[in-house]
RODO-2510 file (C-alpha; in nm, 4 decimals, decimal comma):
residues 468
     n   res          X          Y          Z
     1     m   -10,0831    12,6790     7,1360
     2     a    -9,9489    12,9091     6,8668
     3     l   -10,1687    13,1386     6,6584
     4     s    -9,9995    13,0035     6,3444
     5     s   -10,0518    12,6331     6,4219
     6     a   -10,2910    12,4210     6,2166
     7     a   -10,4767    12,3105     6,5316
     8     y   -10,5490    12,6712     6,6207
     9     l   -10,6375    12,7945     6,2716
    10     f   -10,8594    12,5023     6,1715
    11     c   -11,0141    12,3992     6,5021
    12     f   -10,9711    12,6286     6,8004
    13     l   -11,0324    12,9615     6,6247
    14     p   -11,3396    12,8692     6,4149
    15     i   -11,5167    12,6958     6,7033
    16     g   -11,4338    12,9744     6,9483
    17     t   -11,5358    13,2507     6,7087
    18     a   -11,8682    13,0836     6,6262
    19     a   -11,9449    13,0312     6,9950
    20     y   -11,8539    13,3929     7,0752
    21     f   -12,0973    13,5380     6,8216
    22     l   -12,3776    13,3084     6,9385
    23     i   -12,3650    13,4704     7,2842
    24     p   -12,6205    13,7551     7,2856
    25     n   -12,4736    14,0085     7,5318
    26     l   -12,1351    14,1670     7,6059
    27     r   -12,1131    14,0359     7,9611
    28     g   -12,1535    13,6804     7,8382
    29     k   -11,9055    13,7414     7,5577
    30     n   -11,6509    13,8749     7,8073
    31     i   -11,6866    13,5720     8,0350
    32     f   -11,6492    13,3457     7,7319
    33     l   -11,3265    13,5258     7,6319
    34     i   -11,1849    13,4625     7,9808
    35     i   -11,2591    13,0905     7,9571
    36     f   -11,1356    13,0818     7,5981
    37     g   -10,8108    13,2586     7,6937
    38     l   -10,7400    13,0243     7,9863
    39     i   -10,8044    12,7165     7,7721
    40     f   -10,5822    12,8640     7,5004
    41     y   -10,3036    12,9184     7,7535
    42     a   -10,3513    12,5745     7,9124
    43     f   -10,2976    12,4017     7,5775
    44     g    -9,9493    12,5486     7,5682
    45     q    -9,8646    12,5182     7,9379
    46     i   -10,1242    12,4120     8,1905
    47     e    -9,8929    12,4745     8,4894
    48     g    -9,8724    12,8429     8,4001
    49     v   -10,2484    12,8896     8,4381
    50     i   -10,2161    12,8765     8,8187
    51     l    -9,9517    13,1505     8,8154
    52     l   -10,1618    13,3582     8,5762
    53     l   -10,4705    13,3334     8,8012
    54     l   -10,2694    13,4004     9,1192
    55     s   -10,0913    13,7062     8,9822
    56     s   -10,4181    13,8424     8,8389
    57     a   -10,5856    13,8074     9,1798
    58     v   -10,2961    13,9778     9,3615
    59     n   -10,2925    14,2762     9,1262
    60     y   -10,6718    14,3067     9,1300
    61     a   -10,6656    14,3106     9,5117
    62     a   -10,3897    14,5721     9,5071
    63     g   -10,6012    14,7920     9,2785
    64     v   -10,9019    14,7611     9,5106
    65     l   -10,6942    14,8547     9,8179
    66     i   -10,5397    15,1525     9,6386
    67     a   -10,8851    15,2711     9,5282
    68     r   -11,0031    15,2564     9,8914
    69     g   -10,7076    15,4671    10,0054
    70     w   -10,5511    15,1930    10,2146
    71     r   -10,1747    15,2662    10,2302
    72     e   -10,1573    15,3266     9,8576
    73     k    -9,7786    15,3544     9,8314
    74     t    -9,7162    15,0412    10,0404
    75     v    -9,9710    14,8372     9,8475
    76     f    -9,8339    14,9579     9,5142
    77     i    -9,4749    14,8697     9,6075
    78     a    -9,5830    14,5306     9,7445
    79     a    -9,7719    14,4468     9,4222
    80     v    -9,4794    14,5484     9,2007
    81     v    -9,2342    14,3528     9,4177
    82     f    -9,4630    14,0483     9,3925
    83     d    -9,4804    14,0795     9,0133
    84     l    -9,1055    14,1219     8,9772
    85     l    -9,0387    13,8324     9,2162
    86     m    -9,2595    13,6043     9,0095
    87     l    -9,0791    13,7134     8,6954
    88     g    -8,7391    13,6885     8,8646
    89     v    -8,7910    13,3439     9,0115
    90     f    -8,9305    13,1752     8,7032
    91     k    -8,7253    13,3537     8,4376
    92     y    -8,3993    13,4672     8,5999
    93     f    -8,3356    13,2346     8,8946
    94     d    -8,1138    12,9963     8,6981
    95     f    -7,9315    13,2875     8,5321
    96     f    -7,8297    13,4648     8,8523
    97     v    -7,7867    13,1639     9,0821
    98     g    -7,6127    12,9734     8,8042
    99     g    -7,3709    13,2643     8,7624
   100     v    -7,2839    13,2536     9,1320
   101     a    -7,2600    12,8740     9,1255
   102     g    -7,0208    12,8982     8,8329
   103     l    -6,7797    13,0957     9,0481
   104     f    -6,7551    12,7885     9,2724
   105     g    -6,7026    12,5475     8,9868
   106     v    -7,0641    12,4285     8,9498
   107     k    -7,1464    12,4026     8,5786
   108     d    -7,4851    12,3836     8,4044
   109     f    -7,6825    12,4719     8,7170
   110     s    -8,0606    12,4363     8,6779
   111     a    -8,3369    12,4458     8,9363
   112     g    -8,5784    12,2824     8,6933
   113     l    -8,8388    12,5606     8,7148
   114     i    -9,0877    12,6024     8,4325
   115     l    -9,0805    12,9228     8,2290
   116     p    -9,4450    13,0277     8,1916
   117     v    -9,5129    13,1267     7,8312
   118     g    -9,5460    13,5028     7,7895
   119     i    -9,4655    13,5777     8,1560
   120     s    -9,2725    13,8918     8,0598
   121     f    -9,5724    14,0259     7,8703
   122     f    -9,8480    13,9622     8,1240
   123     t    -9,6238    14,0731     8,4126
   124     f    -9,5745    14,4113     8,2456
   125     r    -9,9502    14,4406     8,1917
   126     e   -10,0018    14,3775     8,5631
   127     i    -9,7394    14,6339     8,6649
   128     s    -9,8921    14,8939     8,4327
   129     y   -10,2336    14,8238     8,5864
   130     v   -10,1279    14,8867     8,9484
   131     a    -9,9107    15,1834     8,8425
   132     d   -10,2097    15,3437     8,6691
   133     c   -10,4221    15,2727     8,9763
   134     r   -10,1610    15,4516     9,1889
   135     k   -10,1700    15,7563     8,9587
   136     n   -10,5475    15,7568     8,9425
   137     p   -10,7290    15,5429     9,2035
   138     q   -11,0502    15,5824     9,0042
   139     a   -10,8901    15,3687     8,7310
   140     a   -10,9008    15,0605     8,9541
   141     s   -11,1606    14,8077     8,8464
   142     r   -11,4203    14,6743     9,0856
   143     s   -11,4532    14,3572     8,8807
   144     f   -11,1964    14,0816     8,9117
   145     f   -11,3208    13,9348     8,5840
   146     d   -11,2439    14,2594     8,3988
   147     v   -10,8861    14,2525     8,5278
   148     l   -10,8530    13,8816     8,4514
   149     l   -10,9780    13,9321     8,0948
   150     y   -10,7329    14,2199     8,0473
   151     i   -10,4416    14,0018     8,1583
   152     s   -10,5540    13,6773     7,9899
   153     f   -10,6914    13,8222     7,6634
   154     f   -10,5671    13,5440     7,4381
   155     p   -10,4557    13,7363     7,1243
   156     q   -10,2174    13,9462     7,3376
   157     l   -10,1396    13,6996     7,6148
   158     t    -9,8223    13,5305     7,4945
   159     s    -9,6477    13,7990     7,2864
   160     g    -9,8317    14,1292     7,3218
   161     p    -9,8927    14,4017     7,2201
   162     i    -9,8862    14,5343     7,5774
   163     a   -10,2187    14,7197     7,5980
   164     r   -10,3125    14,9561     7,8826
   165     f   -10,6038    14,8708     8,1077
   166     g   -10,7749    15,2077     8,0640
   167     d   -10,7974    15,1622     7,6873
   168     f   -10,8995    14,7985     7,7229
   169     e   -11,1655    14,8517     7,9927
   170     r   -11,3647    15,0985     7,7850
   171     q   -11,4099    14,8307     7,5225
   172     l   -11,5410    14,5818     7,7772
   173     r   -11,8540    14,7949     7,8143
   174     e   -11,8990    14,9096     7,4566
   175     r   -11,7481    14,7773     7,1357
   176     t   -11,8626    14,7302     6,7800
   177     h   -11,9216    14,3972     6,6085
   178     s   -11,9829    14,3842     6,2366
   179     a   -11,9156    14,1624     5,9392
   180     e   -11,6973    14,4338     5,7854
   181     r   -11,4879    14,4725     6,0998
   182     a   -11,4477    14,0956     6,1340
   183     a   -11,3457    14,0687     5,7674
   184     r   -11,0829    14,3412     5,8095
   185     g   -10,9558    14,1622     6,1174
   186     l   -10,9278    13,8324     5,9299
   187     r   -10,7431    14,0079     5,6476
   188     r   -10,4941    14,1486     5,8988
   189     l   -10,4598    13,8018     6,0522
   190     i   -10,3807    13,6522     5,7098
   191     v   -10,1156    13,9170     5,6439
   192     g    -9,9537    13,8342     5,9775
   193     l    -9,9690    13,4632     5,9064
   194     a    -9,8040    13,5214     5,5673
   195     k    -9,5266    13,7247     5,7310
   196     k    -9,4550    13,4334     5,9622
   197     l    -9,4867    13,1389     5,7236
   198     l    -9,3873    13,2856     5,3879
   199     v    -9,1071    13,5194     5,4940
   200     a    -8,9814    13,4708     5,8503
   201     s    -8,9668    13,0915     5,8469
   202     l    -8,7978    13,0815     5,5042
   203     v    -8,5333    13,3477     5,5642
   204     g    -8,4805    13,1835     5,9012
   205     e    -8,3270    12,8895     5,7157
   206     i    -8,0531    13,1230     5,5889
   207     a    -7,9924    13,2630     5,9361
   208     d    -7,9786    12,9141     6,0875
   209     a    -7,7226    12,8078     5,8259
   210     a    -7,4992    13,1015     5,9165
   211     f    -7,5218    13,0631     6,2930
   212     s    -7,4651    12,6868     6,2839
   213     a    -7,1790    12,6895     6,0337
   214     g    -6,8316    12,5915     6,1421
   215     a    -6,5845    12,7429     5,8956
   216     l    -6,7734    13,0681     5,8377
   217     d    -6,6546    13,3416     5,6043
   218     f    -6,7823    13,6954     5,5502
   219     r    -7,0300    13,5992     5,2732
   220     l    -7,2541    13,3768     5,4840
   221     a    -7,1889    13,5813     5,7989
   222     w    -7,3297    13,9017     5,6480
   223     l    -7,6072    13,7140     5,4705
   224     g    -7,7016    13,5379     5,7942
   225     a    -7,7027    13,8608     5,9945
   226     a    -7,9223    14,0284     5,7330
   227     a    -8,1510    13,7241     5,7138
   228     y    -8,2025    13,7199     6,0903
   229     t    -8,2726    14,0930     6,0876
   230     l    -8,5543    14,0194     5,8420
   231     q    -8,6639    13,7028     6,0218
   232     i    -8,7171    13,8580     6,3622
   233     y    -8,9028    14,1553     6,2165
   234     f    -9,1438    13,9485     6,0091
   235     d    -9,1813    13,6884     6,2834
   236     f    -9,2719    13,9391     6,5542
   237     s    -9,4619    14,1897     6,3409
   238     g    -9,6450    13,8903     6,1920
   239     y    -9,7571    13,7844     6,5397
   240     s    -9,8584    14,1418     6,6192
   241     d   -10,0649    14,1611     6,3000
   242     m   -10,2364    13,8341     6,3882
   243     a   -10,3054    13,9521     6,7432
   244     i   -10,4425    14,2869     6,6259
   245     g   -10,6538    14,1181     6,3600
   246     l   -10,7952    13,8622     6,6033
   247     a   -10,8760    14,1294     6,8581
   248     s   -11,0586    14,3228     6,5854
   249     v   -11,2711    14,0159     6,5048
   250     f   -11,3895    14,0214     6,8670
   251     g   -11,4512    14,3969     6,8568
   252     f   -11,1350    14,5215     7,0284
   253     d   -10,8892    14,7854     6,9084
   254     s   -10,5248    14,7062     6,9881
   255     p   -10,2177    14,9298     6,9930
   256     e    -9,9908    14,9083     6,6896
   257     n    -9,6553    14,7481     6,7575
   258     f    -9,4458    14,8263     6,4477
   259     n    -9,4092    15,1148     6,2055
   260     y    -9,1460    15,0186     5,9467
   261     p    -8,8531    15,0281     6,1929
   262     y    -8,5854    14,9583     5,9303
   263     v    -8,6332    15,2975     5,7654
   264     s    -8,5092    15,4656     6,0845
   265     s    -8,2182    15,7066     6,0757
   266     s    -8,1129    15,6606     6,4385
   267     i    -8,1376    15,4067     6,7194
   268     t    -8,3679    15,6452     6,9039
   269     e    -8,6054    15,6519     6,6073
   270     f    -8,5755    15,2753     6,5683
   271     w    -8,7181    15,2262     6,9165
   272     r    -9,0064    15,4585     6,8366
   273     r    -9,0932    15,2239     6,5506
   274     w    -8,9937    14,8807     6,6898
   275     h    -9,2036    14,6983     6,9516
   276     i    -9,3842    15,0238     7,0168
   277     s    -9,5952    14,8974     7,3075
   278     l    -9,2827    14,7807     7,4966
   279     s    -9,0957    15,1046     7,4207
   280     s    -9,3960    15,3035     7,5455
   281     w    -9,4112    15,0896     7,8605
   282     f    -9,0452    15,1539     7,9448
   283     r    -9,0876    15,5242     7,8649
   284     d    -9,3907    15,5686     8,0924
   285     y    -9,2974    15,3406     8,3822
   286     v    -8,9143    15,3550     8,3903
   287     y    -8,7668    15,6388     8,1805
   288     i    -8,9986    15,9208     8,2945
   289     p    -8,9900    15,8190     8,6661
   290     l    -8,6076    15,8226     8,6419
   291     g    -8,6263    16,1829     8,5276
   292     g    -8,6585    16,1399     8,1522
   293     s    -8,4935    16,4243     7,9638
   294     r    -8,5647    16,6886     8,2290
   295     r    -8,2294    16,6820     8,4093
   296     g    -7,9719    16,7652     8,1465
   297     v    -7,8009    16,5872     7,8600
   298     n    -7,5821    16,3577     8,0702
   299     r    -7,8699    16,2440     8,2905
   300     t    -8,0849    16,1857     7,9818
   301     a    -7,8139    15,9644     7,8335
   302     a    -7,7812    15,7732     8,1628
   303     n    -8,1597    15,7236     8,1865
   304     k    -8,1724    15,5892     7,8315
   305     a    -7,8829    15,3551     7,9034
   306     a    -8,0596    15,2184     8,2128
   307     v    -8,3800    15,1600     8,0165
   308     f    -8,2049    14,9699     7,7388
   309     l    -8,0095    14,7532     7,9807
   310     l    -8,3375    14,6563     8,1482
   311     c    -8,4930    14,6035     7,8055
   312     g    -8,2139    14,3633     7,7125
   313     l    -8,2551    14,1703     8,0376
   314     w    -8,6339    14,1626     7,9861
   315     h    -8,5800    13,9753     7,6614
   316     g    -8,3941    13,6873     7,8185
   317     a    -8,1849    13,5497     8,1020
   318     s    -7,8575    13,5394     7,9107
   319     m    -7,5506    13,7559     7,8723
   320     t    -7,6204    13,7797     7,4993
   321     f    -7,9446    13,9676     7,5724
   322     v    -7,7794    14,1846     7,8377
   323     l    -7,5064    14,2845     7,5924
   324     w    -7,7670    14,3415     7,3191
   325     g    -7,9367    14,5852     7,5559
   326     a    -7,6002    14,7445     7,6345
   327     w    -7,5324    14,7793     7,2593
   328     h    -7,8518    14,9792     7,2088
   329     a    -7,7924    15,1661     7,5349
   330     a    -7,4525    15,2842     7,4109
   331     f    -7,5817    15,4110     7,0764
   332     s    -7,8864    15,5758     7,2306
   333     a    -7,6769    15,7474     7,4967
   334     l    -7,4234    15,8660     7,2380
   335     e    -7,7014    16,0057     7,0199
   336     s    -7,8408    16,1977     7,3178
   337     r    -7,5041    16,3248     7,4328
   338     f    -7,3373    16,4265     7,1057
   339     k    -7,6339    16,4848     6,8682
   340     y    -7,4314    16,3510     6,5732
   341     v    -7,7407    16,2088     6,4006
   342     d    -7,9075    16,5509     6,4106
   343     r    -7,6045    16,7025     6,2397
   344     l    -7,6007    16,4302     5,9734
   345     r    -7,9629    16,5005     5,8829
   346     g    -7,8669    16,8504     5,7719
   347     s    -7,7765    16,7332     5,4197
   348     k    -7,9115    16,4853     5,1664
   349     w    -7,5997    16,2689     5,1821
   350     g    -7,6026    16,2926     5,5592
   351     r    -7,9618    16,1693     5,5783
   352     g    -7,8694    15,8703     5,3627
   353     l    -7,5663    15,7992     5,5798
   354     s    -7,7769    15,8187     5,8972
   355     h    -8,0100    15,5486     5,7587
   356     v    -7,7111    15,3263     5,6770
   357     y    -7,5688    15,3854     6,0255
   358     a    -7,8958    15,2944     6,2002
   359     l    -7,9577    14,9820     5,9928
   360     a    -7,5996    14,8620     6,0386
   361     a    -7,6169    14,9163     6,4157
   362     v    -7,9462    14,7273     6,4388
   363     c    -7,8254    14,4417     6,2185
   364     l    -7,4986    14,3981     6,4079
   365     g    -7,6850    14,4124     6,7374
   366     f    -7,9164    14,1318     6,6298
   367     v    -7,6121    13,9023     6,6009
   368     l    -7,6008    13,9066     6,9814
   369     f    -7,9780    13,8594     6,9988
   370     r    -7,9668    13,5498     6,7759
   371     a    -7,6525    13,3864     6,9109
   372     d    -7,6971    13,1058     7,1626
   373     t    -7,3717    13,1935     7,3388
   374     l    -7,1180    13,4735     7,3489
   375     a    -6,8690    13,2411     7,1806
   376     q    -7,1058    13,1897     6,8870
   377     a    -7,1609    13,5648     6,8601
   378     g    -6,7839    13,6167     6,8624
   379     t    -6,7434    13,3655     6,5797
   380     v    -6,9979    13,5471     6,3644
   381     y    -6,8502    13,8911     6,4404
   382     a    -6,5021    13,7629     6,3521
   383     a    -6,6314    13,6302     6,0199
   384     l    -6,8115    13,9570     5,9456
   385     f    -6,4950    14,1638     5,9627
   386     t    -6,2036    13,9237     5,9143
   387     g    -6,3454    13,6227     5,7275
   388     f    -6,2142    13,7198     5,3853
   389     s    -6,0574    13,3788     5,3221
   390     l    -6,3350    13,1965     5,1398
   391     s    -6,4209    12,8582     5,2915
   392     a    -6,5557    12,5483     5,1179
   393     e    -6,8133    12,5042     5,3970
   394     t    -6,9605    12,8494     5,3362
   395     t    -6,9659    12,7892     4,9601
   396     l    -7,1549    12,4635     5,0139
   397     a    -7,3977    12,6287     5,2566
   398     l    -7,4708    12,9047     5,0054
   399     q    -7,5361    12,6474     4,7349
   400     r    -7,7869    12,4713     4,9580
   401     i    -8,0044    12,7799     5,0030
   402     t    -8,3240    12,7100     4,8128
   403     p    -8,4678    12,9429     4,5464
   404     t    -8,7769    12,9805     4,7689
   405     a    -8,5609    13,1159     5,0514
   406     w    -8,3956    13,3654     4,8126
   407     i    -8,7391    13,4812     4,6936
   408     a    -8,8547    13,5223     5,0547
   409     f    -8,5356    13,7179     5,1317
   410     a    -8,5969    13,9573     4,8413
   411     a    -8,9666    13,9907     4,9267
   412     g    -8,8754    14,0632     5,2877
   413     i    -8,6431    14,3467     5,1889
   414     a    -8,9184    14,5056     4,9799
   415     a    -9,1931    14,4509     5,2386
   416     c    -9,0028    14,6052     5,5313
   417     t    -9,0128    14,9410     5,3518
   418     p    -9,3329    15,1504     5,3252
   419     l    -9,3575    15,1133     4,9467
   420     y    -9,7199    14,9989     4,9440
   421     p    -9,8657    15,2673     5,1748
   422     l    -9,6667    15,5390     4,9972
   423     a    -9,7925    15,4221     4,6579
   424     a   -10,1499    15,4016     4,7853
   425     k   -10,1213    15,7486     4,9357
   426     k   -10,0097    15,8970     4,6040
   427     l   -10,3172    15,7660     4,4256
   428     t   -10,5382    16,0663     4,3643
   429     n   -10,7952    15,8840     4,1531
   430     e   -11,0818    15,7672     4,3742
   431     r   -11,1639    15,4841     4,1341
   432     a   -10,8045    15,3567     4,1470
   433     r   -10,8136    15,3558     4,5263
   434     e   -11,1372    15,1594     4,5236
   435     v   -10,9907    14,9032     4,2824
   436     l   -10,6825    14,8686     4,5025
   437     s   -10,9024    14,8138     4,8082
   438     v   -11,1144    14,5511     4,6338
   439     a   -10,8040    14,3734     4,5019
   440     s   -10,6750    14,3291     4,8559
   441     w   -10,9416    14,0658     4,9252
   442     p   -10,8513    13,8127     4,6530
   443     c   -10,4863    13,8779     4,7357
   444     s   -10,5629    13,7810     5,0955
   445     v   -10,7274    13,4590     4,9797
   446     l   -10,4192    13,3791     4,7706
   447     l   -10,1920    13,4485     5,0677
   448     l   -10,4059    13,2205     5,2849
   449     a   -10,3796    12,9412     5,0270
   450     l   -10,0012    12,9781     5,0173
   451     c    -9,9909    12,9729     5,3975
   452     m   -10,1931    12,6523     5,4043
   453     l    -9,9481    12,4941     5,1619
   454     a    -9,6595    12,6077     5,3808
   455     l    -9,8274    12,4603     5,6902
   456     a    -9,8924    12,1316     5,5100
   457     g    -9,5408    12,1040     5,3717
   458     g    -9,3258    12,2228     5,6616
   459     g    -9,2710    12,1548     6,0298
   460     f    -9,4163    12,3862     6,2921
   461     q    -9,1939    12,6723     6,4060
   462     p    -9,3034    12,8724     6,7124
   463     f    -9,2852    13,2507     6,7191
   464     i    -8,9481    13,3792     6,8369
   465     y    -9,1032    13,6022     7,1042
   466     f    -9,2843    13,3083     7,2695
   467     q    -8,9669    13,2519     7,4717
   468     f    -9,0041    13,5920     7,6350
***
């Protein structure tokens, strides 16, 4: 079940929220959230519930054994191997075995295994849990239900953010519930819903037109690449806003996942602003254990390259994702090795050029991310740089783009820059700030009304990151 679906918004969420606040104590509320999360997950994929419960039990047991001092290193390695095997079998088995089978002439190999929704996200939560237990055995929980709630917490279950158990556990014992906090959470949820329905889904129509076109020229190719760059940002940051807002309604603080990534001036900075919880996970559990930046410039570049290759593979079992990871690995390694971005930032024109460079690299990389096959990506890249012969098919496709999609495209460009927070920050008049704060509430109601109209008038589109 998706957070943006009508069934969830009008049925599941109101009933669940009302029931939650009728429960008088935190222990009861926590147990209810476990049941609620498992039901939520079962609506989308009931088979995956068994895997979720099994993997939660294995990692909880590993934490208990580590806390008791029983062969900590062996238990830790065994738990991580189990987690990676589960991820590998269900997500990557067809990719790797199919690749080998292809060498022997077997095409379209498939073992028919299900892909549990959000397996990449909850697997990384489990690995972070046992890794933190290994670093500090006192961090291991004695309660299986605490670990299960951490892994199955429904706002973060299918697409993150990837919270850490230490931060989450503290809130299991003590958290604040109030009407004001719940209202702020609902406002954040509405903003996320608007990002998904009013921007991402609409600009996605432009991207789909570009990536499905036959005779593509540079006009639709560049427009499609730009549209998908906006679509994936508003789709995923919209989900993150909804997850953070929902968690706030239930009294939980969640890590932020985005910080205006398209204003970055380097690929390194982009990954500090994009999918922050995943970047932090790879930094803490892969990059630093590999040596981080402590072993010279060349080793730093190699460590970054390894991280981004793994990041690309994490996103999907396809060569397009592997090459997308390699694309970011190459730029990140080059930035570490030659420091050319640092030199560009020394002048005003250089700073502007560094922003153009970063945005262009990100946009071109997302062509690989969006393409279904390498051949499709090659077609789009060819049109981007050689498609200067205008085609009738592209002209017709451009004419079919609706005014609503163009408005969403323009609104997306404005909203992916920090114009609003910068303007609010410059307000020195306390009264003006208060008016701005009060105005946000009727604006939220208007956004919700527009979202309801979009839900009523359009087909359901799942979040892009559900597939991961």
